[in-house]
N, C-alpha and C positions, 0 to 999 in steps of 0.2 A: 548145802553145798554153795560156796561161795562163786559167782559168775564174776571174771574178771574182763574188763573190756578191751579190747586191743588198740584201741586209741587211733582206728584207721580212719584214713580220708573221708568226706563225703561223696557220691558220685561223681566221675569226673566232668569237668566244666566242658563247655562247648568247644574251646579250644585244644584240647588234649587228644590226642591220636593213638594210632596203634605204634608197639614198640619200631616199627620201622621208619616211622616219622620222626627221626630226630630232628632236631632244630639246628639250623646252620648257623644262627647268631642269635643275640639277645642275651639274657642270662639263662642262669643253670636250671631249666624246669624239667618238672617229671611230669609223667602220663596222668598225676592225680591233680595237675593246677599248683604242687606244691615249688617253689623257687629257693633255692641254696645263697643265701647270703652271708652264712655264718662256716668259717674253715676251720676246723681245726688240723694241726700241722703238728705231727712227732717228729722231732730232730734227731732223737736218738732211742735206742730201745734200752740202753743200759741206765742203771740206779744204783746208788749208794746203799740202798735200805733193801732189805727183803721182806716185805710186809706178807704174813703168811696167808693171807688170802689174796694174794698176787702172783709168788712165785715161791720156788723151793728155797730153803736154807741156803743151798751152795751158788744160787743164782741159776741164770738160764746160760743157752750160748748165743752170745751177742753176736749180732750181725758184723760181719766182715767190714773193716773199715772202707774197702773198697767199692762194697754193694752201698753205700750209704749215701746220699746226695751231697755234692760238694757244696760248698758256700754260692759259688756262682749258676750251679744248677737250681738250688733251691728258690734263690731270687728271682731267677728267670722265670720258674714255675709260679712264685706268687705275682710277679709283677702281671702274666697272664691273666691271673685269677681276679686281680683287681680292675686292670684295665680293661679287660675283654669279656668277663665272664660277670661280672657284677658283686662280687664278694665287696663286703662291707665291713666285716669283722672277722680279724684271724686271732686264734689261740695258740699258743706255743706249747706242746706237752712233750712226754717222753714215752715211757722212761722217764728220768730226770732231766729236764732240759738244761739245768746249769751245768751239765756235765760237758755241753757244746761250747768250747771255747769260743767259735765265731758266733756267738747269738747275738753280742752287741751289734756285730757288722750287719746280720742279717735283719735285725728290727730296725735299725738307721736305713738300711736300704728301702725297706719296705714304708718307713714313714715318710720317706722323701718322695713316694709315688705321687702323681699330680692328684690322685683320688686316694689321697691317704685312708686306708681304714683304722677302725678301733684295733689296738693291739693288747693282747692279753697275755697272760702265761700263769699254767698251773705248775705248782713247783713243791716240792716237801721241805724247802724252807731252809736247807741245811748251807747253802752258800750265799744265802742272800745278804749275809752283815758285810761282805765283801763284794758284790756284784750289782745289787739294787742301784747303787747311785750313776753307775754306768750306763745301766739297761733302762732306768728312767731318762736319762740326757739323750738316749737313742732312738726314745719314742714310744716305752711301754706307759700303757696309759691306765691298767686294770691287773690286779693279781689275785689269785686263789691259792692257799697254802695249806697244803693236806695235815690234817692233825686227827687223829681218832680219838685221844683220851689225853688230858693232863695227869693222869695217875702214871709216875714214874715207873713202878714195875710192870705195869700193863701194857704201858708204851713200848718198852725193852722186849718184853714177849711177844708184840704184834709185829713188829719191823724187827726185831732179831737185833737189834743194835740201840745200844743206852745213849740216844742222840736227843733226848726231849730238851734240854737246854738248847741245845742249837736251834731246833725249830722255835722255840719261844724268842732267840734272838734275832730269826729271822724274821719272824711277824712283827718284831719292834722296829727292825730294820725297815721294813716296808712302810711302815706306818710314818716312820721319819723322813722317808725319803717323799713323803708327799700323796703316796698311793691311797684313794679314798674312794669307795671303802675296800679295807682289806677284808678278802672273804675267806673263810677256814672250809675246806671239804673235809667231812669227817664220813667214817665208814663204820657199822658197827656190826662186827664182826660174829658175835655171839649173843644168845639172850641174856647172857649174864653183864655183857657189856651196858644192856640198857640203864642200870642203876646208875651209873657215870654220866650218861647224857646230859641230863640237869646239869651238872658241875660244868661240862664243857661250855652250854651256853651261858651260865653264869659268868665265867671266864672270857666270854668273846663280850659279852655285856659288858663286863667291867673296865675292859681294853678298846672297847667300839671298834670291835670287828664284826663282820656278819656270818654267821653261821650257817651252812648247808650240809644236809644230812643225807648220804647218799644210800638205796638201799643198795644191798651186794648184789651184784650181778654176774652172770654165768660167763665171766671171762677171766677166770685163774687158768693159771697155766698147769696146774693138775687135773683140771676137768674134774673136781668133784665136788663143786658146787650142787645143792640140793633145794628144791624149793621148798621143803618142808621146814629146812634149820633155815633159812633167811628168817632176818628182822624185818619186817614190814613196815609201809609208813603209818599205817594206824598204831601199832606197838608205841613208835616213835613217838607220835604224837600224846597217846594217851600218855607215856611216862612224863615228856613234857608239861602237861598238864596239870600233873600231881604238883609241882611248884611254880606254875607259869600260868597267867593268864594269856592266851594267844586269840587274837581278834580277827578277822577275815579285813585282808589288805584290800584297799580300794582300788590301788593301783591293777590295771590288767596285765595277767600275766603274760600275753602274746606268745612267742616263739620261746620262751625261756625256758629251761629243762626244770627250773625248779618253782613248785606252789611255794607262794610264802603266807607269812601270818606277822601280823605286829605283836610284839610283846607290851602286853599294857605296863605303864608306867615306865617303860625305860626309853629312853631317847639316847641316839649314836651320834658320830660327829655330824650326818647331814640331814638329822631328822629322826622320825621314828624308828626306833630298833625293830628289826625283822629277823625271822629264823625261816630258812628254806626247807623243804624235803623235798629230793629228787626221787621220785618212785617210778623208775622205770620198769620195774616189772609189774607192781599191783595196780599203777594209776598210770599205765603208758600213754605218751602223748607225741605216737607217730604222726597223727593230723595234723598238727602243728609244726610238724620237725623243717627246719631249714638249713641243716648241717650236712656237710661235705667233710671227706677226710682224706690226709694225705699221711702215708707213714714214711717213715726216714729213710728207707730205700725207695722211695719214688712210687709207690703203688696208691692207685685212688681207691677208696670206698665210700659207698652210697650210702650206710648205713653202720653203727657201731659192732652190729650184729652179723654182717654180711659174711657170704660163706665165698664170693667171690671177689675178683679185686681187678683193676685194670692198670697195667704196666705204665708209666711214663718214662721211667731212667731209660728203658730201649731206644725211646723216641728223641730223647736229650742227647744219646751218645752214639748214635749211629746215622740219623738224619742228615742232610746239610743244614748249614746254620738256618739260611734264608727260609727254610720249612719247619721248623720246630715248633714257633711259638703257634702258628695254624694248627698244627697235628695236634699239640697237648691239648687247645681249644676244644679240638672235635673230638678227643678220647674221653675229655672231662664231658661234653655235653652228651655224649653216647652212654658214661656211666650213670650219668644223673638220672638221664630218662628211663634206664632199669629200674629204678629203685622198687623196692617193692612197698605195696600199701603199707604193713607193720613190719614190725621185727619179728615177732611170732613166737616169743619166749612163751606165750602161755596157750601152745599149739601144740598137740601131739607130736606133729612133724619135725619140733625144732631141733636143731643141729649148734651145738657151741661152734663158733669161728676157731679154726685152727691156731689162730694168733691170739695170745693173751693179751689183755689190755696193756700191758707193759710195752707189747710191740705194735700195738695199733696207737695208742694216743688218746687221753679221754676228752 
């Protein structure tokens, strides 16, 4: 039997307290001593692909427009996060974030804050050729583009759209706009797809992109995920090593979700070429997690797999204007203080979140 560690933190440090002792100032701390500095923001649940491991072919029932945070509401929340709660990195996600027309405006407002955070985005790349220059001018620092395969037929089967060329054009546009490194996020949906993983790495090495391969997680809309069917990090690494020599990366991982390896005898635009694997299921890293999440409709999630949320939208829309910022900060601190030790995917009592990945944000 394979025993999988939960990646839970070490025993509570001296400053951590009971759930009732929610901090009233300072950064976003939890009762295990972790501090959230990284914010993932879903700006929409809509997407223009229909990846089979994410959503049904017909799509989902999208959030009504009046439930999604407006530009002003979202900027206000992000201002509180950076100014009052110590957030240092913000990643915009979806759904597909490029479907949000005001994304440039949101990024520009965040970049203009006195303590400007690092600003990143995860996208399927379809709209990048026409939008990336404006996003970079607004303040976008880094980008990840989702691409599971460079095989045209398989890409069309996974995404249910024949749009491979558009994604490749988006990657090239991101590189031309000066974003470095351009990272590629890949999921391996089935074991039959393992054979194409070395080709995808070779493609990334050729073009100077940095590949991140992600274990498929139980966040599909159909709730059909099965642990036994999932392609594991060990399988991914073993397949890559049939063609490449992977060396230990001397750079500390820190709180990054990806464990990385150097690809021997290959170099990228900024140094040795790297490949990363995000093994949320088989090699959990909950003990080093520094993330908090905001959904497009204004709900806080202290974990990707959380089964409860904290509503900010009501505070934004019902409280007097001069009370909103303090209320948002208080609610956020309470959400973070309630963060569990680990996501529990490898426990018998694990329950998949009701929201799928497209509605949570990656």
